[in-house]
A tleap script that builds the chain and sets N, CA, C and O, in Angstrom:
source leaprc.protein.ff14SB
mol = sequence {
  NMET THR THR ILE LYS ILE ASN GLU HIE THR
  LYS THR GLY LYS ALA PHE MET ALA MET PHE
  GLU ALA PHE PHE LYS GLY VAL GLU GLY ILE
  GLU ILE VAL GLU ASP ASP TYR ASN GLN VAL
  ASN GLU GLU GLN SER PRO TYR ASN PRO GLU
  PHE VAL LYS MET VAL LEU LYS ALA LYS GLU
  ARG GLY ASP TYR LYS GLU ILE ASP PRO LYS
  ASP VAL TRP GLY SER LEU GLY LEU CLYS
}
set mol.1.N position { 96.371 39.928 -25.621 }
set mol.1.CA position { 97.131 39.714 -24.323 }
set mol.1.C position { 97.494 38.329 -24.148 }
set mol.1.O position { 96.663 37.458 -24.407 }
set mol.2.N position { 98.710 38.018 -23.713 }
set mol.2.CA position { 99.089 36.682 -23.526 }
set mol.2.C position { 99.502 36.586 -21.976 }
set mol.2.O position { 100.093 37.521 -21.435 }
set mol.3.N position { 99.174 35.452 -21.314 }
set mol.3.CA position { 99.502 35.301 -20.013 }
set mol.3.C position { 100.539 34.135 -19.941 }
set mol.3.O position { 100.352 33.076 -20.541 }
set mol.4.N position { 101.595 34.373 -19.210 }
set mol.4.CA position { 102.684 33.288 -18.986 }
set mol.4.C position { 102.734 33.098 -17.469 }
set mol.4.O position { 102.860 34.062 -16.714 }
set mol.5.N position { 102.629 31.782 -17.016 }
set mol.5.CA position { 102.869 31.526 -15.681 }
set mol.5.C position { 104.237 30.994 -15.361 }
set mol.5.O position { 104.674 29.995 -15.931 }
set mol.6.N position { 104.841 31.585 -14.551 }
set mol.6.CA position { 106.238 31.264 -14.148 }
set mol.6.C position { 106.396 30.946 -12.669 }
set mol.6.O position { 106.068 31.747 -11.793 }
set mol.7.N position { 106.917 29.728 -12.422 }
set mol.7.CA position { 107.068 29.489 -10.872 }
set mol.7.C position { 108.513 30.045 -10.550 }
set mol.7.O position { 109.547 29.522 -10.965 }
set mol.8.N position { 108.450 31.120 -9.794 }
set mol.8.CA position { 109.608 31.812 -9.351 }
set mol.8.C position { 110.464 31.042 -8.328 }
set mol.8.O position { 111.587 31.394 -7.969 }
set mol.9.N position { 109.778 29.909 -7.886 }
set mol.9.CA position { 110.565 29.202 -6.731 }
set mol.9.C position { 111.544 28.086 -7.392 }
set mol.9.O position { 112.285 27.404 -6.684 }
set mol.10.N position { 111.491 27.961 -8.740 }
set mol.10.CA position { 112.427 26.916 -9.311 }
set mol.10.C position { 113.580 27.711 -9.938 }
set mol.10.O position { 113.536 28.920 -10.165 }
set mol.11.N position { 114.634 26.888 -10.197 }
set mol.11.CA position { 115.819 27.476 -10.721 }
set mol.11.C position { 115.526 28.081 -12.111 }
set mol.11.O position { 115.964 29.200 -12.380 }
set mol.12.N position { 114.850 27.425 -12.940 }
set mol.12.CA position { 114.510 27.837 -14.228 }
set mol.12.C position { 113.577 29.127 -14.235 }
set mol.12.O position { 113.742 30.044 -15.039 }
set mol.13.N position { 112.617 29.111 -13.296 }
set mol.13.CA position { 111.778 30.279 -13.242 }
set mol.13.C position { 112.619 31.508 -12.629 }
set mol.13.O position { 112.354 32.635 -13.048 }
set mol.14.N position { 113.497 31.360 -11.776 }
set mol.14.CA position { 114.314 32.415 -11.352 }
set mol.14.C position { 115.116 33.025 -12.504 }
set mol.14.O position { 115.162 34.243 -12.675 }
set mol.15.N position { 115.766 32.115 -13.314 }
set mol.15.CA position { 116.635 32.566 -14.353 }
set mol.15.C position { 115.873 33.290 -15.486 }
set mol.15.O position { 116.400 34.209 -16.112 }
set mol.16.N position { 114.538 32.826 -15.750 }
set mol.16.CA position { 113.655 33.359 -16.763 }
set mol.16.C position { 113.335 34.838 -16.307 }
set mol.16.O position { 113.446 35.809 -17.056 }
set mol.17.N position { 112.937 34.894 -15.027 }
set mol.17.CA position { 112.610 36.241 -14.473 }
set mol.17.C position { 113.784 37.196 -14.496 }
set mol.17.O position { 113.592 38.387 -14.743 }
set mol.18.N position { 114.932 36.744 -14.260 }
set mol.18.CA position { 116.200 37.563 -14.332 }
set mol.18.C position { 116.422 38.088 -15.730 }
set mol.18.O position { 116.679 39.273 -15.945 }
set mol.19.N position { 116.317 37.188 -16.655 }
set mol.19.CA position { 116.559 37.478 -18.045 }
set mol.19.C position { 115.394 38.396 -18.681 }
set mol.19.O position { 115.625 39.251 -19.536 }
set mol.20.N position { 114.190 38.132 -18.192 }
set mol.20.CA position { 113.112 39.054 -18.627 }
set mol.20.C position { 113.277 40.384 -18.156 }
set mol.20.O position { 113.092 41.327 -18.925 }
set mol.21.N position { 113.650 40.578 -16.815 }
set mol.21.CA position { 113.824 41.912 -16.341 }
set mol.21.C position { 114.978 42.645 -16.925 }
set mol.21.O position { 114.943 43.871 -17.028 }
set mol.22.N position { 116.038 41.915 -17.326 }
set mol.22.CA position { 117.221 42.554 -17.936 }
set mol.22.C position { 116.911 43.042 -19.409 }
set mol.22.O position { 117.406 44.076 -19.855 }
set mol.23.N position { 116.046 42.217 -20.144 }
set mol.23.CA position { 115.835 42.616 -21.424 }
set mol.23.C position { 114.614 43.529 -21.668 }
set mol.23.O position { 114.611 44.334 -22.599 }
set mol.24.N position { 113.564 43.389 -20.805 }
set mol.24.CA position { 112.357 44.119 -21.146 }
set mol.24.C position { 111.895 45.137 -20.113 }
set mol.24.O position { 110.775 45.642 -20.194 }
set mol.25.N position { 112.744 45.438 -19.150 }
set mol.25.CA position { 112.343 46.423 -18.124 }
set mol.25.C position { 112.240 47.789 -18.678 }
set mol.25.O position { 113.211 48.293 -19.243 }
set mol.26.N position { 111.098 48.426 -18.545 }
set mol.26.CA position { 110.890 49.764 -19.135 }
set mol.26.C position { 110.428 49.691 -20.533 }
set mol.26.O position { 110.285 50.777 -21.095 }
set mol.27.N position { 110.163 48.606 -21.215 }
set mol.27.CA position { 109.718 48.431 -22.518 }
set mol.27.C position { 108.180 48.657 -22.556 }
set mol.27.O position { 107.466 47.928 -21.866 }
set mol.28.N position { 107.654 49.602 -23.307 }
set mol.28.CA position { 106.301 49.839 -23.386 }
set mol.28.C position { 105.444 48.680 -23.928 }
set mol.28.O position { 105.843 48.077 -24.924 }
set mol.29.N position { 104.368 48.357 -23.370 }
set mol.29.CA position { 103.625 47.232 -23.972 }
set mol.29.C position { 103.896 45.930 -23.096 }
set mol.29.O position { 103.118 44.983 -23.205 }
set mol.30.N position { 104.841 45.872 -22.344 }
set mol.30.CA position { 105.177 44.593 -21.597 }
set mol.30.C position { 105.330 44.988 -20.041 }
set mol.30.O position { 106.101 45.879 -19.686 }
set mol.31.N position { 104.598 44.313 -19.216 }
set mol.31.CA position { 104.676 44.624 -17.848 }
set mol.31.C position { 104.527 43.342 -17.040 }
set mol.31.O position { 103.906 42.413 -17.558 }
set mol.32.N position { 105.042 43.203 -15.807 }
set mol.32.CA position { 105.015 42.019 -14.999 }
set mol.32.C position { 103.929 42.404 -14.048 }
set mol.32.O position { 104.013 43.452 -13.407 }
set mol.33.N position { 102.910 41.591 -13.933 }
set mol.33.CA position { 101.857 41.652 -13.010 }
set mol.33.C position { 101.990 40.453 -11.968 }
set mol.33.O position { 101.807 39.277 -12.284 }
set mol.34.N position { 102.318 40.870 -10.740 }
set mol.34.CA position { 102.564 39.782 -9.807 }
set mol.34.C position { 101.244 39.396 -9.113 }
set mol.34.O position { 100.401 40.247 -8.831 }
set mol.35.N position { 101.096 38.113 -8.852 }
set mol.35.CA position { 100.027 37.495 -8.228 }
set mol.35.C position { 100.491 36.427 -7.272 }
set mol.35.O position { 101.518 35.795 -7.521 }
set mol.36.N position { 99.836 36.217 -6.277 }
set mol.36.CA position { 100.158 34.986 -5.432 }
set mol.36.C position { 99.598 33.761 -6.145 }
set mol.36.O position { 98.380 33.686 -6.308 }
set mol.37.N position { 100.375 32.834 -6.562 }
set mol.37.CA position { 100.045 31.556 -7.235 }
set mol.37.C position { 98.889 30.877 -6.578 }
set mol.37.O position { 97.890 30.551 -7.219 }
set mol.38.N position { 99.038 30.649 -5.193 }
set mol.38.CA position { 98.006 29.889 -4.586 }
set mol.38.C position { 96.633 30.637 -4.480 }
set mol.38.O position { 95.557 30.041 -4.501 }
set mol.39.N position { 96.760 31.942 -4.369 }
set mol.39.CA position { 95.473 32.808 -4.280 }
set mol.39.C position { 94.790 32.758 -5.675 }
set mol.39.O position { 93.560 32.722 -5.709 }
set mol.40.N position { 95.478 32.755 -6.780 }
set mol.40.CA position { 94.868 32.779 -8.129 }
set mol.40.C position { 94.269 31.434 -8.222 }
set mol.40.O position { 93.108 31.385 -8.630 }
set mol.41.N position { 94.854 30.355 -7.916 }
set mol.41.CA position { 94.271 29.017 -8.006 }
set mol.41.C position { 92.957 28.771 -7.217 }
set mol.41.O position { 92.026 28.101 -7.665 }
set mol.42.N position { 92.967 29.347 -6.056 }
set mol.42.CA position { 91.901 29.136 -5.136 }
set mol.42.C position { 90.681 29.930 -5.691 }
set mol.42.O position { 89.533 29.510 -5.546 }
set mol.43.N position { 90.962 31.042 -6.303 }
set mol.43.CA position { 89.837 31.989 -6.819 }
set mol.43.C position { 89.220 31.319 -8.039 }
set mol.43.O position { 88.014 31.420 -8.262 }
set mol.44.N position { 90.060 30.621 -8.845 }
set mol.44.CA position { 89.666 30.108 -10.163 }
set mol.44.C position { 89.104 28.554 -10.065 }
set mol.44.O position { 88.694 27.929 -11.043 }
set mol.45.N position { 89.149 28.116 -8.910 }
set mol.45.CA position { 88.731 26.693 -8.762 }
set mol.45.C position { 87.230 26.524 -9.060 }
set mol.45.O position { 86.372 27.258 -8.571 }
set mol.46.N position { 86.979 25.514 -9.888 }
set mol.46.CA position { 85.548 25.281 -10.287 }
set mol.46.C position { 84.834 24.481 -9.293 }
set mol.46.O position { 83.644 24.202 -9.435 }
set mol.47.N position { 85.549 24.095 -8.263 }
set mol.47.CA position { 84.834 23.222 -7.250 }
set mol.47.C position { 84.511 23.981 -5.956 }
set mol.47.O position { 85.232 24.866 -5.498 }
set mol.48.N position { 83.408 23.574 -5.431 }
set mol.48.CA position { 82.869 24.150 -4.146 }
set mol.48.C position { 83.733 23.651 -3.000 }
set mol.48.O position { 83.937 22.448 -2.833 }
set mol.49.N position { 84.223 24.566 -2.236 }
set mol.49.CA position { 85.013 24.175 -1.092 }
set mol.49.C position { 84.427 23.093 -0.182 }
set mol.49.O position { 85.132 22.195 0.278 }
set mol.50.N position { 83.112 23.204 0.068 }
set mol.50.CA position { 82.501 22.238 0.856 }
set mol.50.C position { 82.479 20.775 0.233 }
set mol.50.O position { 82.513 19.767 0.939 }
set mol.51.N position { 82.424 20.754 -1.056 }
set mol.51.CA position { 82.403 19.490 -1.905 }
set mol.51.C position { 83.804 18.879 -1.696 }
set mol.51.O position { 83.951 17.680 -1.457 }
set mol.52.N position { 84.844 19.763 -1.797 }
set mol.52.CA position { 86.270 19.264 -1.720 }
set mol.52.C position { 86.524 18.670 -0.293 }
set mol.52.O position { 87.159 17.630 -0.123 }
set mol.53.N position { 85.997 19.387 0.682 }
set mol.53.CA position { 86.246 18.783 2.134 }
set mol.53.C position { 85.411 17.393 2.202 }
set mol.53.O position { 85.931 16.444 2.788 }
set mol.54.N position { 84.233 17.264 1.665 }
set mol.54.CA position { 83.545 16.134 1.786 }
set mol.54.C position { 84.305 15.034 1.045 }
set mol.54.O position { 84.371 13.928 1.581 }
set mol.55.N position { 84.841 15.226 -0.054 }
set mol.55.CA position { 85.575 14.085 -0.779 }
set mol.55.C position { 86.800 13.777 -0.064 }
set mol.55.O position { 87.087 12.593 0.114 }
set mol.56.N position { 87.600 14.753 0.392 }
set mol.56.CA position { 88.790 14.481 1.181 }
set mol.56.C position { 88.514 13.715 2.468 }
set mol.56.O position { 89.292 12.822 2.802 }
set mol.57.N position { 87.436 14.019 3.218 }
set mol.57.CA position { 87.089 13.236 4.369 }
set mol.57.C position { 86.721 11.839 3.951 }
set mol.57.O position { 87.161 10.908 4.627 }
set mol.58.N position { 85.944 11.590 2.885 }
set mol.58.CA position { 85.527 10.206 2.469 }
set mol.58.C position { 86.794 9.456 1.943 }
set mol.58.O position { 86.784 8.225 1.946 }
set mol.59.N position { 87.741 10.053 1.551 }
set mol.59.CA position { 88.987 9.428 1.238 }
set mol.59.C position { 89.799 8.952 2.375 }
set mol.59.O position { 90.403 7.880 2.361 }
set mol.60.N position { 89.793 9.825 3.409 }
set mol.60.CA position { 90.458 9.483 4.704 }
set mol.60.C position { 89.687 8.214 5.350 }
set mol.60.O position { 90.329 7.318 5.897 }
set mol.61.N position { 88.397 8.191 5.265 }
set mol.61.CA position { 87.691 7.114 5.852 }
set mol.61.C position { 87.695 5.772 5.107 }
set mol.61.O position { 87.429 4.682 5.613 }
set mol.62.N position { 88.032 6.007 3.842 }
set mol.62.CA position { 87.961 4.835 2.803 }
set mol.62.C position { 86.465 4.600 2.484 }
set mol.62.O position { 86.064 3.521 2.047 }
set mol.63.N position { 85.689 5.616 2.713 }
set mol.63.CA position { 84.223 5.497 2.508 }
set mol.63.C position { 83.862 6.105 1.142 }
set mol.63.O position { 83.201 7.138 1.041 }
set mol.64.N position { 84.342 5.394 0.084 }
set mol.64.CA position { 84.104 5.860 -1.255 }
set mol.64.C position { 84.087 4.639 -2.290 }
set mol.64.O position { 84.385 3.483 -1.989 }
set mol.65.N position { 83.733 5.030 -3.419 }
set mol.65.CA position { 83.688 3.850 -4.503 }
set mol.65.C position { 84.484 4.377 -5.759 }
set mol.65.O position { 84.202 5.460 -6.273 }
set mol.66.N position { 85.417 3.624 -6.194 }
set mol.66.CA position { 86.144 3.983 -7.364 }
set mol.66.C position { 85.437 3.578 -8.543 }
set mol.66.O position { 84.917 2.468 -8.648 }
set mol.67.N position { 85.408 4.507 -9.479 }
set mol.67.CA position { 84.606 4.347 -10.801 }
set mol.67.C position { 85.681 4.151 -11.876 }
set mol.67.O position { 86.666 4.889 -11.909 }
set mol.68.N position { 85.491 3.141 -12.771 }
set mol.68.CA position { 86.316 3.029 -13.820 }
set mol.68.C position { 85.670 3.891 -15.025 }
set mol.68.O position { 84.549 3.635 -15.464 }
set mol.69.N position { 86.415 4.853 -15.479 }
set mol.69.CA position { 85.913 5.701 -16.567 }
set mol.69.C position { 85.559 5.068 -17.833 }
set mol.69.O position { 84.770 5.607 -18.610 }
set mol.70.N position { 86.124 3.923 -18.072 }
set mol.70.CA position { 85.897 3.069 -19.228 }
set mol.70.C position { 84.647 2.232 -19.158 }
set mol.70.O position { 84.128 1.787 -20.182 }
set mol.71.N position { 84.143 2.008 -17.910 }
set mol.71.CA position { 82.994 1.246 -17.642 }
set mol.71.C position { 82.260 1.711 -16.462 }
set mol.71.O position { 82.189 0.991 -15.466 }
set mol.72.N position { 81.655 2.980 -16.511 }
set mol.72.CA position { 81.058 3.622 -15.393 }
set mol.72.C position { 79.882 2.736 -14.900 }
set mol.72.O position { 79.852 2.364 -13.727 }
set mol.73.N position { 78.905 2.393 -15.794 }
set mol.73.CA position { 77.770 1.560 -15.398 }
set mol.73.C position { 78.141 0.285 -14.696 }
set mol.73.O position { 77.494 -0.113 -13.726 }
set mol.74.N position { 79.162 -0.347 -15.171 }
set mol.74.CA position { 79.676 -1.703 -14.603 }
set mol.74.C position { 80.247 -1.374 -13.236 }
set mol.74.O position { 80.032 -2.144 -12.300 }
set mol.75.N position { 80.970 -0.260 -13.072 }
set mol.75.CA position { 81.624 0.108 -11.771 }
set mol.75.C position { 80.523 0.274 -10.686 }
set mol.75.O position { 80.719 -0.058 -9.517 }
set mol.76.N position { 79.405 0.784 -11.113 }
set mol.76.CA position { 78.323 1.134 -10.160 }
set mol.76.C position { 77.334 -0.066 -9.972 }
set mol.76.O position { 76.331 0.056 -9.269 }
set mol.77.N position { 77.651 -1.240 -10.628 }
set mol.77.CA position { 76.941 -2.415 -10.578 }
set mol.77.C position { 75.529 -2.254 -11.253 }
set mol.77.O position { 74.563 -2.916 -10.872 }
set mol.78.N position { 75.465 -1.380 -12.232 }
set mol.78.CA position { 74.235 -1.052 -12.919 }
set mol.78.C position { 74.156 -1.631 -14.359 }
set mol.78.O position { 73.317 -1.199 -15.149 }
set mol.79.N position { 75.004 -2.579 -14.685 }
set mol.79.CA position { 75.048 -3.165 -16.102 }
set mol.79.C position { 74.437 -4.476 -16.114 }
set mol.79.O position { 74.373 -5.117 -17.163 }
savepdb mol mol.pdb
quit
């Protein structure tokens, strides 16, 4: 099974869906399964919603420390 994500809100996505339906409607083995894009992303998010809220609040307050991924220990002052 192969999954293809198509943003039906874009011009290209609309054109692709129109072409797909014209060529493959009623063909055995191919079906369109509709999902709400935002709902799918929320369900598959690896992050705890409480953690996300905490991070966003800290960002608004400016109460956070940026870490350089190339020098993590130095960014934390532990070098």
